[in-house]
LOSERO-657545 format. One record per residue (C-alpha): residue in one letter; x, y, z. Coordinates in Angstrom, 2 decimals. Layout:
BEGIN
ATOM residuo      c1      c2      c3
ATOM       a       X       Y       Z
...
//
This chain:
BEGIN
ATOM residuo      c1      c2      c3
ATOM       m   -4.99   -0.11   28.11
ATOM       s   -3.06    2.95   27.02
ATOM       l    0.44    3.43   25.79
ATOM       a    2.38    6.63   26.18
ATOM       v    4.00    8.08   23.10
ATOM       t    7.66    7.20   22.80
ATOM       m    9.62    9.48   20.50
ATOM       v   12.32    7.30   18.97
ATOM       t   14.22    8.06   15.79
ATOM       l   15.71    5.14   13.89
ATOM       f   17.87    5.61   10.84
ATOM       s   19.64    3.18    8.56
ATOM       g   22.27    5.29    6.87
ATOM       p   23.22    8.73    5.58
ATOM       l   20.74   10.58    3.39
ATOM       q   21.61   12.48    0.28
ATOM       p   19.71   15.78    0.11
ATOM       a   17.04   16.03   -2.56
ATOM       g   18.74   17.89   -5.40
ATOM       a   17.97   18.67   -9.02
ATOM       k   18.76   15.11  -10.09
ATOM       r   16.61   13.57   -7.39
ATOM       l   13.46   15.69   -7.52
ATOM       r   12.04   16.24  -11.02
ATOM       g    8.77   17.73  -12.13
ATOM       p    6.27   19.93  -10.26
ATOM       l    6.99   18.46   -6.81
ATOM       r    8.26   20.17   -3.65
ATOM       l    9.57   18.48   -0.52
ATOM       l    7.58   19.46    2.58
ATOM       t    8.56   17.08    5.37
ATOM       h   10.94   14.25    6.20
ATOM       v   10.85   12.17    9.39
ATOM       p   13.81    9.73    9.44
ATOM       y   13.52    6.13   10.67
ATOM       a   14.25    2.62    9.37
ATOM       s   11.95    0.00    7.82
ATOM       g    8.93    2.04    6.81
ATOM       t    6.10   -0.02    5.33
ATOM       d    2.55    1.04    4.45
ATOM       i    0.40    4.18    4.79
ATOM       s   -3.33    4.71    5.27
ATOM       f   -5.52    7.81    5.11
ATOM       a   -8.77    9.05    6.66
ATOM       g  -10.03   12.62    6.93
ATOM       d   -7.16   14.84    8.05
ATOM       r   -5.06   12.00    9.43
ATOM       v   -2.32    9.98    7.74
ATOM       f   -0.95    6.84    9.36
ATOM       f    2.56    5.54    8.63
ATOM       t    3.72    2.13    9.84
ATOM       q    7.22    0.88   10.58
ATOM       s    8.14   -2.79   10.71
ATOM       g    9.85   -4.20   13.80
ATOM       a    8.64   -7.31   15.60
ATOM       v    9.49   -6.38   19.19
ATOM       t   10.85   -2.90   19.90
ATOM       n   11.19   -0.99   16.63
ATOM       g    7.67   -1.24   15.22
ATOM       r    5.79    2.03   15.25
ATOM       v    2.67    3.79   14.03
ATOM       r    3.15    7.48   13.26
ATOM       i    0.19    9.83   12.94
ATOM       f    0.40   12.95   10.79
ATOM       d   -1.95   15.92   10.52
ATOM       a   -2.62   16.39    6.79
ATOM       k   -4.53   19.68    6.90
ATOM       r   -1.56   21.89    7.70
ATOM       a    0.52   23.61    5.04
ATOM       k    3.43   21.59    6.38
ATOM       p    2.20   18.20    7.66
ATOM       k    2.83   17.80   11.35
ATOM       l    3.70   14.62   13.26
ATOM       l    1.02   14.41   15.96
ATOM       g    2.32   11.33   17.73
ATOM       e    3.88    7.90   17.44
ATOM       f    3.55    4.76   19.49
ATOM       a    5.12    1.33   19.75
ATOM       c    3.38   -1.31   17.65
ATOM       g    5.73   -4.23   17.06
ATOM       g    5.18   -6.41   14.01
ATOM       n    7.25   -8.19   11.39
ATOM       q    5.20   -6.77    8.51
ATOM       n    2.96   -4.06    9.95
ATOM       d    0.23   -3.01    7.59
ATOM       v   -2.25   -0.29    8.55
ATOM       a   -5.84    0.36    7.47
ATOM       a   -7.86    3.36    8.64
ATOM       l  -11.49    2.66    9.45
ATOM       s  -11.93    6.34   10.27
ATOM       q   -9.85    9.29   11.39
ATOM       d  -10.03    7.94   14.93
ATOM       i   -9.96    4.14   14.53
ATOM       i   -7.29    2.12   12.73
ATOM       a   -6.39   -1.53   12.26
ATOM       v   -2.79   -2.76   12.33
ATOM       g   -1.95   -6.26   11.17
ATOM       s    1.18   -8.39   11.11
ATOM       h    2.24  -12.01   10.76
ATOM       w    3.47  -11.86   14.32
ATOM       g    3.72   -8.88   16.60
ATOM       t    3.40   -7.23   19.99
ATOM       c    1.29   -4.20   19.14
ATOM       m   -0.12   -2.69   22.34
ATOM       a    1.47   -5.61   24.22
ATOM       q   -0.76   -8.14   22.40
ATOM       p    1.68  -11.01   21.62
ATOM       s   -0.05  -12.83   18.79
ATOM       s   -0.68  -13.05   15.06
ATOM       g   -3.59  -11.04   13.78
ATOM       i   -5.18   -7.62   13.69
ATOM       n   -5.28   -4.95   16.40
ATOM       i   -8.11   -2.41   16.36
ATOM       l   -6.97    0.86   17.97
ATOM       d   -8.63    4.09   19.05
ATOM       v   -6.22    6.87   18.05
ATOM       s   -8.54    9.84   18.57
ATOM       d   -5.89   11.07   21.00
ATOM       p   -2.65   10.44   19.05
ATOM       k   -0.62   10.74   22.25
ATOM       n   -2.65    8.15   24.12
ATOM       p   -3.87    5.34   21.81
ATOM       q   -6.24    2.73   23.21
ATOM       q   -6.64   -0.89   22.21
ATOM       l  -10.25   -1.63   21.30
ATOM       g  -10.09   -5.22   20.09
ATOM       f   -7.97   -7.97   18.60
ATOM       a   -8.71  -10.67   16.01
ATOM       v   -6.45  -13.73   15.98
ATOM       l   -5.51  -15.13   12.56
ATOM       p   -3.65  -18.47   12.10
ATOM       v   -0.62  -16.96   10.32
ATOM       g   -1.39  -13.29   10.84
ATOM       t   -1.77  -11.01    7.84
ATOM       h    0.40   -9.33    5.24
ATOM       t   -1.95   -6.63    3.97
ATOM       l   -5.26   -5.06    5.05
ATOM       t   -7.93   -3.46    2.87
ATOM       v  -11.05   -1.72    4.18
ATOM       h  -14.28   -2.51    2.34
ATOM       p  -15.63    0.65    0.60
ATOM       t  -19.12    0.56    2.12
ATOM       e  -19.35   -2.11    4.84
ATOM       p  -17.65   -2.40    8.29
ATOM       l  -15.31   -5.09    6.96
ATOM       i  -11.57   -5.49    6.52
ATOM       y  -10.11   -7.94    4.01
ATOM       a   -6.94   -9.53    5.42
ATOM       s   -4.54  -11.06    2.88
ATOM       n   -1.89  -13.28    4.40
ATOM       s    0.25  -13.88    1.27
ATOM       i    0.73  -17.49    2.44
ATOM       n   -1.14  -20.58    1.28
ATOM       d   -3.88  -20.23    3.86
ATOM       p   -7.38  -18.78    3.45
ATOM       n   -7.89  -15.05    3.34
ATOM       f  -10.09  -13.67    6.09
ATOM       v  -12.74  -10.98    6.20
ATOM       i  -12.85   -9.21    9.56
ATOM       d  -16.22   -7.96   10.74
ATOM       v  -15.51   -4.74   12.64
ATOM       s  -19.09   -3.56   13.11
ATOM       d  -18.19   -3.73   16.79
ATOM       p  -14.48   -2.76   16.87
ATOM       r  -14.21   -4.10   20.41
ATOM       v  -15.14   -7.59   19.21
ATOM       p  -13.75   -8.04   15.68
ATOM       i  -14.77  -11.36   14.13
ATOM       a  -12.50  -13.19   11.65
ATOM       i  -14.47  -14.98    8.91
ATOM       p  -12.55  -17.33    6.54
ATOM       t  -13.29  -17.18    2.80
ATOM       n  -13.10  -19.89    0.16
ATOM       m  -11.16  -17.77   -2.34
ATOM       q   -7.55  -18.12   -3.43
ATOM       t   -4.80  -16.62   -1.26
ATOM       c   -4.05  -12.99   -2.11
ATOM       h   -1.04  -10.84   -1.51
ATOM       d   -3.23   -7.76   -1.70
ATOM       i   -6.83   -6.80   -2.52
ATOM       t   -8.24   -3.57   -3.95
ATOM       f  -11.81   -2.55   -4.84
ATOM       h  -13.68   -0.80   -7.63
ATOM       f  -17.33    0.06   -6.89
ATOM       t  -19.90    1.78   -9.11
ATOM       k  -23.69    1.94   -9.11
ATOM       t  -23.84   -1.20  -11.24
ATOM       e  -20.96   -3.39  -10.12
ATOM       k  -18.87   -4.26   -7.10
ATOM       l  -15.44   -5.59   -8.02
ATOM       a  -12.33   -6.61   -6.14
ATOM       f   -8.91   -7.43   -7.52
ATOM       c   -6.82  -10.15   -5.89
ATOM       a   -3.12  -10.01   -6.67
ATOM       g   -2.33  -13.64   -5.98
ATOM       g    1.45  -13.75   -5.78
ATOM       s    3.08  -16.28   -8.08
ATOM       p   -0.02  -17.74   -9.77
ATOM       n   -2.17  -14.90  -11.11
ATOM       t   -4.44  -11.90  -10.57
ATOM       q   -8.17  -12.51  -10.23
ATOM       i  -11.12  -10.19  -10.75
ATOM       w  -13.89  -10.89   -8.24
ATOM       d  -17.52   -9.95   -8.03
ATOM       v  -18.02   -9.00   -4.38
ATOM       s  -21.74   -8.21   -4.50
ATOM       d  -21.83  -10.60   -1.56
ATOM       p  -18.82   -9.35    0.42
ATOM       l  -18.44  -12.64    2.32
ATOM       a  -18.76  -14.88   -0.74
ATOM       p  -16.91  -13.42   -3.73
ATOM       t  -17.11  -15.10   -7.14
ATOM       v  -14.38  -15.15   -9.79
ATOM       v  -15.11  -13.07  -12.89
ATOM       s  -11.80  -13.76  -14.65
ATOM       t   -8.23  -14.84  -13.99
ATOM       i   -5.14  -13.19  -15.46
ATOM       v   -2.31  -15.70  -15.86
ATOM       d    0.79  -13.77  -16.95
ATOM       r    4.10  -15.62  -16.70
ATOM       q    6.05  -12.42  -17.35
ATOM       i    4.85  -11.22  -13.95
ATOM       g    7.05  -13.03  -11.45
ATOM       y    4.96  -12.12   -8.41
ATOM       h    1.56  -10.45   -8.68
ATOM       h    1.99   -7.96   -5.83
ATOM       e   -0.81   -5.42   -6.24
ATOM       a   -3.59   -4.95   -8.79
ATOM       m   -5.61   -1.74   -8.96
ATOM       a   -8.13   -0.40  -11.48
ATOM       t   -8.12    3.13  -12.81
ATOM       p  -10.91    5.21  -11.23
ATOM       d  -13.01    4.86  -14.39
ATOM       g  -12.55    1.07  -14.33
ATOM       k  -11.18    0.79  -17.87
ATOM       y   -7.68   -0.42  -17.04
ATOM       l   -6.13   -2.66  -14.42
ATOM       l   -2.51   -2.09  -13.39
ATOM       i   -0.58   -5.02  -11.92
ATOM       g    2.70   -4.52  -10.07
ATOM       d    5.35   -7.24  -10.13
ATOM       e    7.44   -7.71   -6.96
ATOM       d   10.35   -9.39   -8.73
ATOM       d   13.92   -8.07   -8.79
ATOM       r   15.02   -9.75  -12.02
ATOM       g   14.52   -6.56  -14.02
ATOM       s   17.45   -4.43  -15.17
ATOM       c   16.34   -1.15  -13.48
ATOM       s   17.41    0.43  -16.76
ATOM       g   14.22    2.08  -17.96
ATOM       n   14.04   -0.31  -20.92
ATOM       r   10.95    0.70  -22.94
ATOM       k   11.11   -2.01  -25.61
ATOM       n   10.67   -5.28  -23.71
ATOM       r    8.67   -5.96  -20.55
ATOM       e   10.94   -7.20  -17.76
ATOM       f   10.27   -8.78  -14.40
ATOM       g    9.46   -6.11  -11.83
ATOM       a    7.43   -4.08  -14.33
ATOM       l    4.07   -2.39  -14.02
ATOM       s    1.71   -4.12  -16.48
ATOM       i   -1.39   -2.43  -17.92
ATOM       y   -4.46   -4.46  -18.84
ATOM       d   -7.59   -3.29  -20.63
ATOM       i  -10.44   -4.74  -18.54
ATOM       q  -13.44   -3.15  -20.26
ATOM       n  -14.41   -6.73  -21.06
ATOM       r  -14.21   -7.99  -17.46
ATOM       a  -14.24  -11.61  -18.59
ATOM       d  -11.32  -11.23  -21.01
ATOM       p   -8.60   -8.79  -19.86
ATOM       e   -6.03   -7.81  -22.49
ATOM       l   -2.43   -6.66  -21.95
ATOM       v   -2.01   -3.27  -23.64
ATOM       g    1.13   -1.75  -22.11
ATOM       f    3.84   -1.83  -19.47
ATOM       m    6.51    0.22  -17.77
ATOM       n    9.78   -1.10  -16.41
ATOM       a   11.53    0.46  -13.44
ATOM       p   12.94    3.75  -14.80
ATOM       r   16.30    3.72  -12.97
ATOM       g   18.47    1.83  -10.48
ATOM       p   20.65    1.08   -8.75
ATOM       s   19.97   -2.65   -8.44
ATOM       v   16.73   -3.79   -6.77
ATOM       c   13.72   -2.33   -8.57
ATOM       w   10.15   -3.51   -8.82
ATOM       a    6.64   -2.11   -8.89
ATOM       h    5.49   -1.93   -5.28
ATOM       n    2.57    0.05   -3.75
ATOM       f    0.76    2.68   -5.82
ATOM       n   -2.50    4.58   -6.25
ATOM       f   -4.15    6.98   -8.70
ATOM       i   -4.21   10.76   -8.94
ATOM       d   -6.91   10.65  -11.64
ATOM       n   -8.07    8.30  -14.40
ATOM       r   -4.74    8.32  -16.22
ATOM       k   -2.13    9.39  -13.70
ATOM       l   -0.68    7.42  -10.81
ATOM       v    1.99    7.53   -8.12
ATOM       i    4.13    4.43   -7.55
ATOM       a    6.92    3.20   -5.27
ATOM       w    9.69    1.42   -7.19
ATOM       w   11.79    0.13   -4.25
ATOM       q   15.37    1.38   -4.95
ATOM       a   14.15    3.36   -7.98
ATOM       g   12.28    5.80   -5.74
ATOM       t    8.87    7.31   -6.46
ATOM       s    7.40    8.08   -9.89
ATOM       v    4.40    9.94  -11.21
ATOM       i    3.29    8.13  -14.38
ATOM       d    0.89    9.22  -17.13
ATOM       i   -0.89    6.32  -18.88
ATOM       s   -3.05    8.43  -21.20
ATOM       n   -1.53    6.27  -23.92
ATOM       p   -1.36    2.90  -22.11
ATOM       a    0.90    1.49  -24.83
ATOM       d    3.44    4.23  -24.10
ATOM       p    3.28    5.30  -20.42
ATOM       k    5.49    8.23  -19.45
ATOM       e    7.13    9.33  -16.22
ATOM       v    6.22   12.99  -15.64
ATOM       a    7.85   13.46  -12.21
ATOM       y    9.99   11.54   -9.75
ATOM       f   11.49   11.74   -6.29
ATOM       q   14.58    9.78   -5.25
ATOM       p   16.48   11.42   -2.38
ATOM       d   18.49    8.25   -1.69
ATOM       t   18.64    4.65   -2.88
ATOM       q   17.03    3.05    0.15
ATOM       e   13.93    0.99   -0.58
ATOM       v   10.62    2.79   -1.04
ATOM       w    7.74    0.61    0.16
ATOM       s    4.72    2.88   -0.44
ATOM       s    4.02    6.02   -2.45
ATOM       y    0.47    7.41   -2.57
ATOM       f   -1.40   10.55   -3.59
ATOM       y   -3.75   12.12   -1.01
ATOM       k   -5.03   15.68   -0.59
ATOM       d   -2.71   17.21   -3.22
ATOM       r    0.36   15.59   -1.68
ATOM       i    2.49   12.54   -2.28
ATOM       w    3.16   10.51    0.85
ATOM       v    6.17    8.19    0.81
ATOM       n    7.14    5.50    3.34
ATOM       s   10.61    4.06    2.91
ATOM       r   13.62    2.49    4.60
ATOM       s   14.79    6.05    5.26
ATOM       g   11.51    7.18    6.80
ATOM       a    8.49    9.28    5.88
ATOM       w    8.61   11.86    3.11
ATOM       v    5.82   14.26    2.13
ATOM       l    5.78   16.16   -1.17
ATOM       d    3.58   18.98   -2.38
ATOM       a    1.93   17.80   -5.63
ATOM       t   -0.54   20.65   -6.13
ATOM       n    0.66   21.37   -9.67
ATOM       l    0.57   17.83  -11.06
//
């Protein structure tokens, strides 16, 4: 089944142009595509995939060409879902998951596998039904597997996509995660489960279908363990807190709810809190949302209403913001670094920044 591209622009309010007070550091705005309710982003090769939440008519997947000097929108197609997370298996095959949706006219909870080799004519390859759908998707680094985290008190699932036309959902016996990330080296295979209200766990995933718990981080100053990701060298683990009780003031003395917490995990069995960063500005709803790393000590993060920051954690006890982008105060869901650019998905649409000089 194919679905023709429908070019629809959705917008939730007036934008303020990016000025001197809203774009700081060695960043340059390249592209903005306005729409409402942007959620996650995924990358593969020269393609970047932006998702937009909308359970029936407004949900979309947008496909950008990343190899151009100015990224170009190649196509967009209807993919309804009330969460809409995207994971790229390759440049040509993606997975889109939601708690409930109508992506490619498939009215159910679960994960759609799509062939997007022709961005103007996507094809549905397969569909995996999940009891309550999924909140986030993470592709396994080396195996044809997708980890689906539902963020509800039901089992996580691992989706076998070795045949994308017949994806197989396999339940796990691990705790429920809001999100999962990986850190693989020649000697260890780790995953990090941000488990919402209870904790963050470090898993050994040497057996990808039967993880074991290495350690559990119980931190009551983190209201909701939203995402946990290790630095590329594996020395530190950063945990984002999706909790709006922080002041959005940039307080550097006391860790608040909504902060980004930094743990030394060189002893995998005994992580130690060594630093934090609160949301650096307002106006009112600020928390550490989706992020990734530029290098071992520099990351890009979405702060919801506090925009996008580039943070240096060379001294983890005293992290510093070295650049930021905040063209408006609408919520920023995802901010990631990829191919010398920062890609931002927000309630005011997609933004792409040149970050060559970071």
